[in-house]
C-alpha positions as CSV (number, residue, x, y, z in Angstrom):
1,X,-0.9,-4.3,11.9
2,X,-3.7,-6.1,13.6
3,X,-3.0,-4.2,16.9
4,X,-3.0,-0.9,15.0
5,X,-6.4,-1.8,13.6
6,X,-7.5,-2.2,17.2
7,X,-6.3,1.3,18.1
8,X,-3.3,0.5,20.2
9,X,-1.0,3.5,20.5
10,X,2.1,1.3,20.8
11,X,1.2,-0.4,17.5
12,X,0.7,3.0,15.8
13,X,4.2,3.9,16.9
14,X,5.6,0.6,15.6
15,X,4.0,1.1,12.2
16,X,5.4,4.6,12.1
17,X,8.8,3.4,13.1
18,X,8.7,0.9,10.2
19,X,7.9,3.6,7.8
20,X,10.6,5.8,9.2
21,X,13.3,3.2,8.8
22,X,12.1,1.2,5.9
23,X,11.5,-2.0,7.8
24,X,9.3,-4.2,5.6
25,X,8.2,-1.2,3.6
26,X,9.7,1.8,1.8
27,X,10.8,4.8,3.8
28,X,7.9,7.3,3.9
29,X,8.3,10.3,6.2
30,X,4.8,11.6,5.8
31,X,3.3,8.2,6.7
32,X,5.7,8.0,9.6
33,X,4.3,11.3,10.9
34,X,0.7,10.2,10.3
35,X,1.2,7.0,12.4
36,X,3.2,8.9,15.1
37,X,0.4,11.5,15.3
38,X,-2.2,8.7,15.7
39,X,-0.2,7.2,18.6
40,X,0.0,10.5,20.4
41,X,-3.7,11.2,19.9
42,X,-4.5,7.8,21.5
43,X,-2.4,8.6,24.6
44,X,0.8,7.0,23.6
45,X,4.1,7.2,25.5
46,X,6.0,10.5,25.6
47,X,8.7,8.9,23.3
48,X,6.1,8.9,20.6
49,X,5.5,12.6,21.1
50,X,9.2,13.2,21.0
51,X,9.7,11.3,17.7
52,X,6.7,13.2,16.3
53,X,8.3,16.5,17.2
54,X,11.7,15.6,15.7
55,X,10.2,14.7,12.4
56,X,7.7,17.6,12.4
57,X,10.6,20.0,12.6
58,X,12.1,18.5,9.5
59,X,9.0,18.3,7.3
60,X,6.1,20.5,6.4
61,X,3.4,19.0,8.6
62,X,0.7,21.6,8.3
63,X,-1.5,19.1,6.3
64,X,-1.5,16.8,9.4
65,X,-2.8,19.4,11.8
66,X,-6.4,19.6,10.6
């Protein structure tokens, strides 16, 4: 989490992955999307964008696009 606080895109993705799979936390798809979106906005790897797209197609993400 310290890396995420320092705005590292890889750390944002890792936090999102933990929320997606319930690793150390409860599964929360909306938090997953929020963290994946942060990673892509910071110039994260294309896999981050891919994972974001997969989840966006499954959930209503209009609230994240503002």
